[in-house]
C-alpha positions as CSV (number, residue, x, y, z in Angstrom):
1,M,24.0,5.0,17.2
2,M,20.9,6.6,18.6
3,A,18.9,5.6,15.5
4,I,20.0,2.0,16.0
5,L,19.0,2.1,19.7
6,Q,15.6,3.7,18.8
7,S,15.1,0.9,16.2
8,K,15.8,-1.7,18.8
9,R,13.5,-0.2,21.4
10,D,10.7,0.1,18.8
11,Y,11.2,-3.5,17.7
12,F,11.2,-4.9,21.2
13,Y,8.1,-2.9,22.0
14,Q,6.5,-4.7,19.1
15,I,7.7,-8.0,20.5
16,K,6.2,-7.1,23.8
17,Q,2.8,-6.4,22.3
18,L,3.0,-9.6,20.2
19,I,3.7,-11.7,23.3
20,I,0.9,-10.0,25.2
21,N,-1.5,-10.8,22.4
22,M,-0.2,-14.4,22.3
23,L,-0.8,-14.8,26.0
24,E,-4.4,-13.5,25.7
25,N,-5.0,-15.8,22.7
26,I,-3.5,-18.8,24.6
27,T,-5.6,-18.1,27.7
28,Q,-8.9,-17.7,25.7
29,S,-8.1,-20.7,23.5
30,F,-7.1,-22.9,26.5
31,E,-10.3,-22.0,28.4
32,A,-12.4,-22.8,25.4
33,L,-10.7,-26.1,24.7
34,C,-11.1,-27.1,28.4
35,R,-14.8,-26.5,28.1
36,V,-14.9,-28.6,24.9
37,A,-12.8,-31.4,26.6
38,E,-15.3,-31.5,29.5
39,E,-18.2,-31.7,27.1
40,Q,-16.7,-34.4,25.0
41,Q,-15.1,-36.2,28.0
42,S,-11.8,-36.3,26.1
43,L,-8.3,-35.1,26.6
44,K,-7.7,-34.6,22.8
45,P,-8.6,-30.8,22.9
46,I,-6.1,-30.4,25.7
47,E,-3.4,-32.0,23.7
48,N,-4.2,-29.6,20.8
49,A,-3.9,-26.7,23.2
50,I,-0.4,-27.8,24.3
51,R,0.7,-28.1,20.6
52,F,-0.8,-24.6,20.1
53,M,1.4,-23.2,22.9
54,D,4.5,-24.9,21.5
55,Q,4.0,-23.1,18.2
56,Y,4.0,-19.7,20.1
57,Y,7.2,-20.6,21.8
58,D,8.8,-21.4,18.4
59,C,7.5,-18.1,17.1
60,I,9.2,-16.1,19.9
61,Q,12.6,-17.9,19.1
62,F,12.1,-17.0,15.4
63,V,11.5,-13.4,16.2
64,K,14.9,-13.2,18.0
65,Q,16.8,-14.7,15.1
66,D,14.9,-12.8,12.5
67,Y,15.7,-9.4,14.2
68,I,19.4,-10.2,14.3
69,T,19.4,-11.0,10.5
70,K,17.4,-7.9,9.6
71,E,19.5,-5.5,11.6
72,I,22.7,-6.7,10.0
73,H,21.2,-6.4,6.5
74,F,19.9,-2.8,7.0
75,R,23.1,-1.6,8.6
76,E,24.9,-2.7,5.5
77,K,22.4,-1.2,3.1
78,L,21.5,2.1,4.8
79,Q,22.1,5.1,2.5
80,S,20.1,8.0,1.1
81,K,20.1,10.0,-2.2
82,F,17.8,12.7,-3.4
83,S,16.9,14.8,-6.4
84,K,15.7,18.4,-6.2
85,H,12.1,19.1,-7.4
86,S,10.8,22.6,-8.3
87,S,7.5,22.3,-6.3
88,D,5.9,20.3,-3.5
89,I,5.5,16.7,-4.5
90,N,2.0,15.1,-4.2
91,H,2.8,11.7,-5.6
92,I,5.6,9.4,-6.8
93,S,5.3,6.5,-9.2
94,V,8.0,4.2,-10.4
95,Y,8.2,1.8,-13.3
96,Q,11.3,-0.3,-13.6
97,D,13.9,2.5,-12.8
98,E,11.9,5.4,-14.2
99,V,10.6,7.8,-11.5
100,L,7.6,10.0,-12.0
101,S,7.1,12.9,-9.6
102,C,3.8,14.8,-9.6
103,G,3.1,18.2,-8.1
104,Q,2.2,21.5,-9.8
105,D,5.1,20.5,-12.1
106,V,5.5,16.9,-13.3
107,Y,8.9,15.4,-14.0
108,L,10.0,12.1,-15.3
109,Y,13.5,10.8,-14.4
110,K,14.6,8.4,-17.1
111,Q,18.1,7.0,-18.0
112,N,19.8,9.9,-16.2
113,K,17.6,12.4,-18.0
114,Q,15.0,14.7,-16.5
115,Y,11.9,15.4,-18.6
116,L,9.5,18.2,-17.7
117,I,6.1,16.7,-18.7
118,K,3.7,19.3,-17.5
119,Q,3.7,22.7,-15.8
120,N,0.4,23.7,-14.3
121,N,-1.3,26.1,-12.0
122,L,-3.5,23.3,-10.6
123,P,-1.8,20.4,-8.8
124,I,-1.5,16.8,-10.1
125,Y,-2.3,14.2,-7.5
126,S,-1.5,11.0,-9.3
127,G,0.3,9.5,-12.3
128,I,1.6,6.3,-13.8
129,I,4.1,5.1,-16.5
130,L,2.8,2.5,-18.9
131,T,4.9,-0.3,-20.5
132,D,4.7,1.5,-23.9
133,G,6.2,4.6,-22.4
134,K,3.0,6.7,-22.1
135,V,2.4,8.7,-19.0
136,L,-1.0,9.3,-17.4
137,L,-1.6,12.2,-15.1
138,G,-4.7,13.3,-13.1
139,G,-5.5,16.0,-10.5
140,E,-7.6,19.1,-10.0
141,E,-8.3,19.5,-13.7
142,K,-10.9,16.6,-13.5
143,V,-9.4,14.8,-16.5
144,V,-6.7,12.2,-17.0
145,H,-4.0,13.6,-19.4
146,V,-2.2,11.0,-21.6
147,Y,1.3,11.9,-22.8
148,K,3.7,10.2,-25.2
149,L,7.3,10.8,-26.1
150,I,7.8,12.4,-29.5
151,N,11.2,13.8,-30.7
152,N,12.6,13.7,-27.1
153,Q,9.6,15.6,-25.7
154,Y,6.4,14.5,-24.0
155,I,3.4,15.7,-25.9
156,E,-0.3,15.3,-24.8
157,D,-1.9,12.6,-26.9
158,T,-5.4,12.4,-25.5
159,Q,-7.6,12.9,-22.4
160,L,-9.9,10.6,-20.4
161,R,-13.0,12.5,-19.3
162,G,-16.2,12.0,-17.4
163,F,-15.2,13.1,-13.9
164,S,-16.9,15.9,-12.0
165,R,-14.3,16.4,-9.3
166,A,-10.5,16.0,-8.9
167,I,-8.7,12.8,-9.9
168,T,-7.2,11.2,-6.7
169,S,-5.6,8.0,-7.9
170,I,-4.5,6.3,-11.1
171,V,-3.2,2.7,-10.8
172,K,-2.3,-0.3,-13.1
173,S,-3.5,-3.8,-12.5
174,Q,-0.8,-6.4,-11.5
175,N,-0.8,-7.9,-15.0
176,E,-1.0,-4.3,-16.5
177,D,-4.2,-5.2,-18.5
178,Y,-6.3,-2.6,-16.7
179,I,-6.1,1.0,-15.5
180,G,-8.2,2.2,-12.5
181,V,-9.0,5.8,-11.8
182,S,-10.6,7.2,-8.7
183,C,-12.2,10.6,-8.1
184,L,-13.5,12.8,-5.3
185,D,-17.0,12.4,-6.8
186,G,-16.8,8.7,-5.6
187,K,-16.5,7.2,-9.1
188,I,-14.2,4.3,-10.0
189,A,-13.5,4.0,-13.7
190,L,-11.9,1.0,-15.4
191,Y,-9.9,1.2,-18.7
192,Q,-8.2,-1.2,-20.9
193,T,-4.5,-0.4,-20.9
194,Q,-3.7,-1.2,-24.5
195,N,-6.2,1.2,-26.2
196,L,-7.5,3.2,-23.1
197,I,-11.1,2.1,-23.9
198,K,-13.4,2.7,-20.9
199,L,-14.8,-0.6,-19.6
200,G,-17.1,0.7,-17.0
201,V,-17.7,3.3,-14.2
202,W,-18.9,2.3,-10.7
203,I,-19.8,4.2,-7.6
204,N,-20.6,3.3,-3.9
205,D,-22.2,5.0,-1.0
206,L,-19.0,5.5,1.0
207,G,-18.2,9.0,-0.4
208,S,-15.1,10.4,-2.1
209,A,-12.6,7.8,-3.3
210,Y,-8.9,8.6,-2.4
211,S,-7.0,5.5,-3.5
212,L,-7.2,2.3,-5.5
213,S,-5.4,-1.1,-5.7
214,F,-5.7,-4.3,-7.8
215,S,-5.3,-7.7,-6.2
216,I,-2.4,-9.9,-7.4
217,D,-4.8,-12.2,-9.3
218,N,-6.4,-9.1,-10.9
219,Q,-9.8,-10.4,-9.7
220,F,-10.5,-7.6,-7.3
221,I,-10.2,-3.8,-7.1
222,A,-10.4,-2.0,-3.8
223,S,-11.0,1.7,-3.1
224,G,-10.2,3.7,0.0
225,N,-13.1,6.1,0.6
226,K,-14.2,8.9,2.9
227,N,-16.2,6.5,5.0
228,G,-14.6,3.2,4.4
229,I,-13.4,0.5,2.0
230,A,-15.3,-0.8,-1.1
231,I,-14.2,-4.0,-2.9
232,W,-15.3,-4.9,-6.4
233,E,-14.9,-8.2,-8.2
234,I,-13.9,-7.8,-11.8
235,K,-15.8,-10.2,-14.1
236,K,-15.3,-10.9,-17.8
237,N,-18.2,-12.5,-19.7
238,N,-18.1,-12.8,-23.5
239,Q,-15.2,-10.3,-23.7
240,I,-17.3,-7.8,-21.7
241,N,-15.8,-6.5,-18.4
242,S,-17.9,-5.6,-15.5
243,A,-17.4,-5.1,-11.8
244,E,-19.7,-6.2,-8.9
245,L,-19.5,-4.7,-5.5
246,I,-19.1,-7.6,-3.2
247,Q,-18.1,-6.1,0.1
248,S,-17.8,-2.8,1.9
249,F,-16.5,-1.7,5.3
250,I,-17.7,1.4,7.1
251,T,-14.8,3.0,9.1
252,T,-14.7,5.9,11.6
253,K,-12.1,7.8,9.5
254,K,-11.3,8.1,5.8
255,I,-9.0,5.5,4.2
256,R,-6.2,7.6,2.7
257,S,-4.3,4.8,1.1
258,I,-5.0,1.1,0.2
259,A,-2.8,-1.6,-1.2
260,F,-3.1,-5.3,-2.1
261,S,-0.1,-7.6,-1.4
262,R,2.1,-8.6,-4.4
263,K,2.4,-12.1,-3.0
264,Q,0.0,-13.1,-0.3
265,K,-3.8,-12.5,-0.1
266,F,-3.6,-9.4,2.1
267,L,-5.2,-6.0,1.7
268,A,-3.7,-3.1,3.8
269,A,-5.6,0.2,4.5
270,S,-4.4,3.2,6.4
271,H,-6.9,4.2,9.1
272,K,-6.0,7.2,11.3
273,N,-2.6,6.2,12.9
274,E,-3.0,2.5,12.4
275,I,-3.0,0.1,9.4
276,L,-5.9,-2.3,8.9
277,L,-4.8,-5.6,7.5
278,Y,-7.4,-7.8,5.8
279,H,-7.0,-11.4,4.6
280,Y,-9.3,-12.8,1.9
281,Y,-10.3,-16.2,0.7
282,I,-12.4,-16.4,-2.5
283,D,-14.5,-13.3,-2.1
284,D,-14.6,-13.1,1.7
285,F,-12.5,-10.2,3.3
286,K,-11.9,-10.4,7.0
287,I,-9.8,-8.3,9.4
288,Y,-6.6,-10.2,10.1
289,Q,-4.5,-7.8,12.2
290,K,-4.2,-4.1,13.2
291,L,-0.7,-2.7,12.9
292,H,0.2,-0.1,15.4
293,H,3.4,1.9,15.5
294,H,2.8,5.4,14.0
295,N,1.9,8.2,16.3
296,E,0.2,10.3,13.6
297,I,-2.0,9.8,10.5
298,V,-0.8,7.2,8.1
299,N,-0.7,8.7,4.6
300,C,0.5,5.9,2.4
301,V,0.9,2.1,2.4
302,S,2.7,0.0,-0.2
303,F,3.6,-3.7,-0.5
304,G,6.9,-5.1,-1.7
305,T,7.4,-8.8,-2.4
306,D,7.8,-9.7,1.3
307,I,7.4,-6.4,3.1
308,L,4.8,-3.7,3.8
309,I,5.9,-0.1,3.9
310,S,4.0,2.7,5.5
311,G,4.6,6.5,5.8
312,S,3.0,8.9,8.3
313,D,2.6,12.5,9.4
314,D,4.9,11.5,12.3
315,A,7.8,11.7,9.8
316,T,8.6,8.0,9.9
317,L,8.7,5.2,7.4
318,C,7.9,1.8,8.9
319,L,8.9,-1.5,7.2
320,W,6.8,-4.5,8.3
321,S,7.6,-8.2,7.9
322,S,5.2,-11.2,7.8
323,S,8.0,-13.8,8.2
324,I,7.2,-14.3,11.9
325,K,4.7,-17.2,11.4
326,G,2.0,-15.0,10.0
327,Y,2.3,-12.0,12.4
328,W,3.2,-8.7,10.8
329,I,5.7,-6.7,12.9
330,C,7.6,-3.5,12.4
331,Y,11.3,-4.3,12.1
332,Q,12.8,-1.2,10.6
333,I,12.1,2.6,11.0
334,I,13.4,5.4,8.9
335,Q,13.2,8.7,10.6
336,M,12.8,11.8,8.4
337,N,12.4,15.6,9.2
338,C,8.8,16.0,8.0
339,C,5.7,14.0,7.2
340,I,5.8,11.2,4.6
341,N,3.4,11.9,1.8
342,S,4.0,9.2,-0.9
343,I,6.0,6.1,-1.4
344,A,6.9,3.8,-4.3
345,L,9.1,0.8,-5.0
346,N,10.9,0.1,-8.2
347,T,10.1,-3.0,-10.3
348,K,12.9,-5.1,-8.8
349,Q,11.8,-4.2,-5.2
350,T,15.3,-3.0,-4.4
351,D,14.8,0.8,-4.2
352,L,12.4,2.8,-2.2
353,Y,11.4,6.3,-3.3
354,F,9.4,8.7,-1.1
355,D,8.6,12.4,-0.6
356,C,8.2,14.5,2.5
357,F,6.5,17.7,1.3
358,D,10.0,19.1,1.1
359,T,10.4,19.3,-2.8
360,V,12.9,16.4,-2.6
361,I,12.6,12.9,-4.0
362,H,14.3,10.7,-1.3
363,Y,15.8,7.3,-2.2
364,Q,16.8,4.4,0.0
365,S,18.1,1.0,-0.9
366,I,16.2,-1.8,0.8
């Protein structure tokens, strides 16, 4: 019962902040429209302002109904499962219903079987599962290891080299045509998925790269760096791929995690204890909203089809919805016992996997 009450308090705090922001926007917009009306000697801008306020009223009514629906749904679905891991987990990746957990040991959970892929003295920070079954791993060894299943055992097939510091992130594009790799030396490398041919290597002046994400249209790749966000546009001319740096944002703290939306044109980036949400049109990225709820550093962000999930050092997972007429709001909180380090959704967007530096893979149906 306490968890439900806490969830309600948190939700209504978010509503309070939303209404305060609405009132500020209404006041500023109304004053601006009054000035325009005076200059134009017309009441048309005032009529627009009234319609503007009616939309905010509709939004508040929608919030109320949306909360009731979401609360019933999550009370029905709430459950938790876990699998024991032999070491601290740095990263979790999911493809369909296969779960890859990366630490000093790397395990793949597939069709109720557990495969030990790698045992190592140096930690693995990132990994992905490809459609052909291959597994890519990267970490302190400064190379990307490629494994494939032979005679019911994962054997190293090849390595992707050219990095001078630890590998921090390995990701697939939304159409799975490309693989992106980021490194603490600031390099971003792009590979073709089918044959792992390197298409290019790029670098920016924002320092070490910690995370990568591809846009839903596979046109952009964004990196979260020590001093900000860098965004490249992927171009294909005469069968030759290249990437052009089109925009960068300097921030006061490093961007630990970054994620493009799977549906809408949004880019989320963790920044201290808040989430920066950017909206983009063509190649123009602009700040859309700052999401506040976590009390400590946000370590990971990930989009589902209609939700955004964030995990923090404050030991909470927050689920955000954009259904409230464009405003993102936290509508569900999952409280754990220690900080959330990594999160991943399965292909069907029905199961959430995460780790808390407690050697356990946690599972929650959403």
